[in-house]
C-alpha positions in Angstrom: 9.6 -45.4 -22.6 6.7 -43.7 -20.8 6.7 -40.0 -19.9 5.9 -40.1 -16.2 6.2 -36.4 -15.2 6.9 -33.0 -16.6 10.5 -32.5 -17.5 12.5 -29.8 -19.3 15.8 -29.8 -21.1 17.6 -27.0 -22.9 17.5 -23.2 -22.8 16.0 -20.3 -24.7 19.5 -19.1 -25.7 20.4 -18.6 -29.4 21.4 -21.9 -31.1 19.7 -24.0 -28.5 16.3 -25.5 -28.1 14.1 -26.0 -25.0 12.1 -29.2 -24.9 9.3 -29.8 -22.4 7.6 -33.2 -22.1 4.4 -34.0 -20.2 2.4 -37.1 -19.6 -0.8 -37.6 -21.7 -2.5 -40.9 -22.2 -3.7 -42.2 -25.5 -1.9 -39.9 -28.0 1.3 -38.1 -28.8 1.1 -34.4 -29.3 4.1 -32.5 -30.7 4.3 -28.8 -30.9 7.2 -26.9 -32.4 8.0 -23.2 -32.3 11.1 -22.1 -34.2 12.7 -18.9 -35.5 13.6 -20.9 -38.6 10.3 -22.8 -39.0 9.8 -21.7 -42.7 13.2 -23.0 -43.7 13.7 -26.1 -41.4 10.3 -26.9 -39.8 9.9 -30.2 -41.6 13.4 -31.3 -40.7 13.0 -30.3 -37.0 9.7 -32.2 -36.8 11.3 -35.3 -38.4 14.2 -35.2 -36.0 11.9 -35.0 -33.0 9.7 -37.8 -34.3 12.7 -40.0 -35.1 14.2 -39.5 -31.6 10.8 -40.3 -29.9 10.5 -43.4 -32.1 13.9 -44.6 -31.1 13.0 -44.1 -27.4 9.7 -45.9 -28.0 7.7 -42.9 -26.8 4.1 -43.2 -28.0 2.1 -41.0 -25.6 2.6 -37.6 -24.1 2.9 -33.9 -25.0 6.2 -32.7 -26.4 6.8 -29.0 -26.9 9.9 -27.8 -28.7 11.0 -24.1 -28.7 13.8 -23.9 -31.1 16.2 -21.0 -31.4 18.3 -22.2 -34.3 19.6 -25.4 -32.8 21.6 -28.0 -34.8 20.0 -31.4 -35.4 22.3 -33.1 -32.8 21.2 -30.5 -30.2 17.5 -31.1 -30.8 18.1 -34.9 -30.5 20.0 -34.5 -27.3 17.4 -32.1 -25.8 14.5 -34.4 -26.6 16.3 -37.5 -25.2 17.3 -35.6 -22.1 13.8 -34.4 -21.4 12.5 -38.0 -21.8 15.1 -39.5 -19.6 14.4 -36.9 -16.9 10.7 -37.6 -17.1 11.4 -41.3 -16.4 13.8 -40.7 -13.5 16.6 -42.4 -15.5 20.0 -42.3 -13.8 23.2 -42.0 -15.7 23.9 -45.7 -15.3 20.5 -46.6 -16.8 20.5 -44.4 -19.9 20.3 -46.5 -23.1 22.7 -44.4 -25.2 22.9 -47.1 -27.9 19.3 -46.4 -29.1 20.2 -42.9 -30.1 
């Protein structure tokens, strides 16, 4: 999938994560801020990278601001932001890849 426009998913509430995606040609930049970065930073990054790989996202800027979200929440927020950036409707979302 290609990130076509800026999109956001999630909130800044406790136990959630806010994911912002932006188009950028040529490379994939991932930035993660987390209140639990020292304990879970590697796992959060791996979850984001795995989700992007499953969605075949290879270019863009992905920013994650984590407030203690569970892994399933991070996956859902990343996927939702990507789908929003591509103008995917509910009938076109490839849920099976997640």
